[in-house]
Backbone as CSV, one residue per row, in Angstrom:
resi,resn,N_x,N_y,N_z,CA_x,CA_y,CA_z,C_x,C_y,C_z
1,MET,43.949,-4.112,14.632,42.780,-3.427,14.158,41.777,-4.444,13.632
2,VAL,40.520,-4.252,13.974,39.457,-5.155,13.552,38.861,-4.646,12.246
3,ASN,38.718,-5.548,11.289,38.090,-5.177,10.025,36.571,-5.117,10.206
4,PRO,35.948,-4.011,9.818,34.502,-3.917,9.961,33.804,-4.849,8.975
5,THR,32.689,-5.376,9.410,31.884,-6.237,8.555,30.742,-5.415,7.984
6,VAL,30.635,-5.420,6.677,29.564,-4.690,6.013,28.501,-5.692,5.598
7,THR,27.284,-5.437,6.011,26.185,-6.319,5.629,25.127,-5.517,4.892
8,HIS,24.513,-6.173,3.948,23.388,-5.574,3.225,22.228,-5.486,4.212
9,PRO,21.422,-4.429,4.164,20.316,-4.289,5.120,19.410,-5.515,5.188
10,HIS,19.168,-6.170,4.042,18.303,-7.350,4.052,18.985,-8.563,4.657
11,GLU,20.306,-8.610,4.583,21.030,-9.737,5.156,20.989,-9.686,6.675
12,ALA,20.893,-8.496,7.222,20.917,-8.329,8.668,19.576,-8.671,9.306
13,LYS,18.526,-8.749,8.510,17.190,-8.994,9.052,16.642,-10.312,8.532
14,SER,15.871,-10.964,9.381,15.221,-12.201,8.962,14.023,-11.876,8.075
15,VAL,13.492,-12.876,7.434,12.310,-12.701,6.586,11.154,-12.154,7.416
16,VAL,10.972,-12.682,8.604,9.885,-12.229,9.475,10.068,-10.760,9.841
17,GLU,11.300,-10.362,10.142,11.567,-8.952,10.470,11.272,-8.041,9.287
18,ARG,11.656,-8.482,8.086,11.374,-7.675,6.890,9.872,-7.576,6.642
19,MET,9.132,-8.669,6.893,7.675,-8.641,6.728,7.046,-7.663,7.721
20,LYS,7.551,-7.661,8.949,7.042,-6.724,9.957,7.335,-5.287,9.551
21,ASP,8.539,-5.057,9.020,8.889,-3.712,8.557,7.922,-3.251,7.471
22,ASP,7.648,-4.123,6.501,6.715,-3.776,5.429,5.318,-3.527,5.982
23,ALA,4.915,-4.318,6.976,3.569,-4.164,7.545,3.406,-2.822,8.243
24,ASN,4.491,-2.277,8.771,4.435,-1.004,9.488,4.837,0.193,8.622
25,ARG,5.292,-0.084,7.429,5.794,0.975,6.545,4.635,1.729,5.892
26,ILE,4.761,3.025,5.855,3.778,3.888,5.189,4.498,4.638,4.076
27,GLU,3.917,4.633,2.905,4.404,5.427,1.785,3.375,6.516,1.529
28,TYR,3.803,7.631,0.963,2.834,8.686,0.648,3.185,9.354,-0.670
29,GLU,2.185,9.999,-1.218,2.329,10.753,-2.458,1.354,11.919,-2.371
30,THR,1.719,13.035,-2.950,0.835,14.196,-2.986,0.067,14.177,-4.304
31,ASP,-1.260,14.322,-4.209,-2.067,14.284,-5.436,-2.119,15.666,-6.092
32,SER,-2.787,15.744,-7.233,-2.832,16.999,-7.995,-3.621,18.093,-7.288
33,ARG,-4.360,17.733,-6.248,-5.083,18.726,-5.446,-4.259,19.204,-4.258
34,GLY,-3.036,18.670,-4.131,-2.162,19.062,-3.036,-2.370,18.272,-1.758
35,ARG,-3.161,17.207,-1.808,-3.414,16.392,-0.615,-2.364,15.293,-0.483
36,LYS,-1.897,15.071,0.725,-0.952,13.991,1.000,-1.764,12.715,1.226
37,ILE,-1.493,11.690,0.417,-2.197,10.417,0.501,-1.233,9.377,1.054
38,ASP,-1.527,8.827,2.238,-0.697,7.798,2.868,-1.286,6.424,2.578
39,VAL,-0.395,5.458,2.258,-0.843,4.093,1.988,0.029,3.096,2.735
40,ARG,-0.511,1.923,2.929,0.234,0.817,3.528,0.099,-0.388,2.613
41,LYS,1.017,-1.314,2.741,0.975,-2.539,1.951,-0.065,-3.470,2.574
42,LEU,-0.943,-4.001,1.745,-1.972,-4.906,2.252,-1.381,-6.270,2.555
43,THR,-1.913,-6.905,3.590,-1.507,-8.254,3.961,-2.480,-9.257,3.358
44,ALA,-2.165,-10.529,3.475,-3.069,-11.577,2.994,-4.404,-11.503,3.735
45,LEU,-4.353,-11.197,5.031,-5.586,-11.083,5.804,-6.413,-9.892,5.338
46,ASP,-5.764,-8.784,5.013,-6.474,-7.624,4.462,-7.207,-8.005,3.181
47,MET,-6.517,-8.734,2.306,-7.115,-9.143,1.036,-8.329,-10.051,1.281
48,PHE,-8.204,-10.943,2.244,-9.314,-11.839,2.586,-10.492,-11.026,3.115
49,ASP,-10.215,-10.126,4.066,-11.282,-9.292,4.634,-11.968,-8.453,3.560
50,LEU,-11.170,-7.910,2.646,-11.737,-7.092,1.583,-12.617,-7.924,0.658
51,SER,-12.179,-9.131,0.334,-12.999,-9.960,-0.555,-14.317,-10.326,0.116
52,LEU,-14.305,-10.541,1.429,-15.560,-10.800,2.150,-16.449,-9.557,2.143
53,LEU,-15.847,-8.399,2.362,-16.590,-7.143,2.364,-17.215,-6.875,0.994
54,MET,-16.488,-7.168,-0.057,-16.975,-6.930,-1.416,-18.051,-7.933,-1.844
55,GLY,-18.057,-9.099,-1.227,-19.072,-10.106,-1.568,-19.011,-10.482,-3.038
56,GLN,-20.158,-10.504,-3.693,-20.217,-10.878,-5.109,-19.461,-9.894,-5.990
57,ASN,-19.315,-8.661,-5.537,-18.586,-7.654,-6.321,-17.087,-7.930,-6.386
58,ALA,-16.596,-8.855,-5.579,-15.175,-9.214,-5.631,-14.824,-9.827,-6.984
59,GLN,-15.820,-10.312,-7.706,-15.594,-10.886,-9.038,-15.485,-9.803,-10.111
60,ASN,-15.864,-8.578,-9.774,-15.778,-7.452,-10.697,-14.379,-6.858,-10.561
61,ALA,-13.527,-7.099,-11.573,-12.117,-6.701,-11.491,-11.947,-5.200,-11.296
62,ALA,-12.726,-4.386,-11.996,-12.584,-2.930,-11.877,-12.942,-2.469,-10.463
63,ALA,-14.055,-2.978,-9.940,-14.473,-2.599,-8.587,-13.463,-3.086,-7.544
64,MET,-12.954,-4.294,-7.730,-12.002,-4.852,-6.771,-10.687,-4.070,-6.799
65,ASN,-10.224,-3.672,-7.973,-8.983,-2.889,-8.057,-9.125,-1.548,-7.350
66,GLN,-10.258,-0.883,-7.532,-10.480,0.388,-6.844,-10.557,0.173,-5.330
67,ALA,-11.230,-0.897,-4.930,-11.354,-1.200,-3.501,-9.991,-1.521,-2.889
68,LEU,-9.129,-2.235,-3.630,-7.787,-2.562,-3.129,-6.980,-1.300,-2.847
69,VAL,-7.046,-0.351,-3.760,-6.311,0.898,-3.561,-6.881,1.646,-2.359
70,ALA,-8.205,1.786,-2.309,-8.834,2.514,-1.196,-8.556,1.837,0.138
71,PHE,-8.548,0.504,0.165,-8.312,-0.251,1.395,-6.896,-0.020,1.922
72,SER,-5.975,0.328,1.027,-4.586,0.552,1.439,-4.361,1.962,1.985
73,VAL,-5.294,2.883,1.724,-5.135,4.277,2.153,-5.383,4.394,3.661
74,THR,-4.421,4.977,4.361,-4.548,5.144,5.809,-4.868,6.575,6.213
75,ASP,-4.564,7.514,5.291,-4.669,8.923,5.655,-4.829,9.755,4.382
76,ILE,-5.764,10.694,4.408,-5.927,11.626,3.297,-5.769,13.032,3.854
77,ASP,-4.635,13.629,3.546,-4.342,15.002,3.953,-4.520,15.228,5.455
78,GLY,-3.975,14.305,6.244,-3.995,14.447,7.698,-5.231,13.888,8.380
79,ILE,-6.178,13.388,7.598,-7.392,12.809,8.190,-7.324,11.295,8.024
80,THR,-7.323,10.586,9.147,-7.208,9.137,9.132,-8.453,8.492,8.541
81,THR,-8.223,7.547,7.629,-9.347,6.819,7.028,-9.643,5.534,7.783
82,GLY,-8.686,5.070,8.548,-8.851,3.793,9.237,-8.242,2.661,8.439
83,GLY,-8.415,2.716,7.122,-7.789,1.730,6.254,-8.423,0.363,6.236
84,ARG,-8.998,-0.064,7.317,-9.640,-1.378,7.364,-11.135,-1.144,7.586
85,PHE,-11.848,-1.089,6.481,-13.266,-0.747,6.542,-14.100,-1.958,6.904
86,SER,-15.150,-1.727,7.674,-16.023,-2.828,8.086,-17.344,-2.821,7.330
87,SER,-17.539,-1.824,6.469,-18.775,-1.788,5.683,-18.492,-1.169,4.321
88,THR,-19.339,-1.486,3.370,-19.182,-0.889,2.045,-19.458,0.611,2.086
89,VAL,-20.239,1.061,3.052,-20.502,2.504,3.193,-19.191,3.232,3.502
90,GLU,-18.382,2.689,4.419,-17.091,3.291,4.754,-16.147,3.256,3.555
91,LEU,-16.133,2.134,2.859,-15.281,1.987,1.682,-15.680,2.991,0.603
92,ARG,-16.978,3.114,0.356,-17.471,4.065,-0.651,-17.115,5.506,-0.272
93,ALA,-17.180,5.827,1.014,-16.841,7.183,1.467,-15.374,7.486,1.180
94,CYS,-14.508,6.509,1.396,-13.081,6.704,1.107,-12.862,6.884,-0.393
95,ILE,-13.515,6.065,-1.193,-13.384,6.171,-2.645,-13.850,7.550,-3.117
96,GLN,-14.946,8.023,-2.550,-15.457,9.344,-2.921,-14.458,10.437,-2.547
97,ARG,-13.858,10.342,-1.359,-12.881,11.352,-0.933,-11.628,11.314,-1.793
98,LEU,-11.193,10.131,-2.179,-9.988,10.021,-3.001,-10.200,10.622,-4.385
99,ASP,-11.278,10.244,-5.025,-11.575,10.627,-6.404,-10.359,10.274,-7.279
100,PHE,-10.385,10.635,-8.525,-9.323,10.223,-9.449,-7.937,10.726,-9.055
101,PRO,-7.782,11.990,-8.630,-6.435,12.447,-8.246,-5.862,11.648,-7.068
102,GLY,-6.701,11.332,-6.093,-6.250,10.554,-4.948,-5.874,9.130,-5.328
103,PHE,-6.647,8.539,-6.249,-6.330,7.192,-6.724,-4.993,7.166,-7.451
104,GLN,-4.736,8.176,-8.268,-3.459,8.242,-8.980,-2.295,8.335,-8.004
105,ALA,-2.428,9.179,-6.996,-1.360,9.341,-6.005,-1.171,8.068,-5.183
106,ALA,-2.266,7.460,-4.757,-2.176,6.233,-3.953,-1.521,5.116,-4.746
107,THR,-1.886,4.997,-6.015,-1.303,3.961,-6.865,0.195,4.175,-7.026
108,LYS,0.596,5.411,-7.223,2.022,5.726,-7.360,2.781,5.375,-6.083
109,ALA,2.210,5.690,-4.930,2.849,5.371,-3.647,2.921,3.856,-3.437
110,LEU,1.873,3.134,-3.817,1.855,1.673,-3.652,2.923,0.994,-4.503
111,GLU,3.243,1.566,-5.648,4.258,0.977,-6.524,5.620,0.899,-5.849
112,ARG,5.862,1.744,-4.863,7.164,1.732,-4.177,7.314,0.522,-3.258
113,PHE,6.221,-0.132,-2.910,6.332,-1.347,-2.099,6.875,-2.511,-2.920
114,ASP,6.453,-2.614,-4.161,6.888,-3.685,-5.052,7.293,-3.073,-6.378
115,PRO,8.562,-2.666,-6.498,8.990,-2.040,-7.753,8.887,-3.028,-8.902
116,PRO,8.688,-2.525,-10.117,8.634,-3.409,-11.282,9.888,-4.265,-11.383
117,ALA,9.767,-5.452,-11.950,10.869,-6.401,-12.044,12.100,-5.800,-12.714
118,ALA,11.914,-4.982,-13.722,13.043,-4.366,-14.427,13.884,-3.520,-13.489
119,GLU,13.225,-2.740,-12.593,13.960,-1.913,-11.638,14.723,-2.778,-10.648
120,THR,14.101,-3.872,-10.191,14.739,-4.775,-9.242,15.963,-5.421,-9.866
121,GLU,15.835,-5.884,-11.107,16.967,-6.496,-11.794,18.112,-5.511,-11.981
122,GLU,17.793,-4.262,-12.304,18.822,-3.238,-12.491,19.542,-2.952,-11.165
123,ALA,18.804,-2.905,-10.070,19.401,-2.653,-8.757,20.346,-3.803,-8.369
124,ILE,19.976,-5.015,-8.719,20.817,-6.180,-8.390,22.132,-6.109,-9.158
125,LYS,22.073,-5.687,-10.441,23.271,-5.589,-11.270,24.251,-4.579,-10.708
126,ASN,23.730,-3.497,-10.125,24.596,-2.431,-9.600,24.981,-2.790,-8.229
């Protein structure tokens, strides 16, 4: 009889494979208005593109944080946002559609990509 080998999911995949999985992964959360908000994890290139799109406003932390969340949104209640905006007009339209309830839901969904360090440490212990 052959003994089965048990591997941790991360051990079975290379770093590049895990990065690809994250790049294709979508998380979602339902906001207080009942809308399903889909988000994706931003890449380094996304961050670069967003900083170029924001121009001088990239130095405004509040504006940049809102733009980062909106840039990660791929879908609002079944309507595709595109996620990669080419103009501030498109970005502003997404921010307007999200409003505060959508931002709260998107932020909650984004947290699942990178759990807080305390949660990660607890998972390692178990």
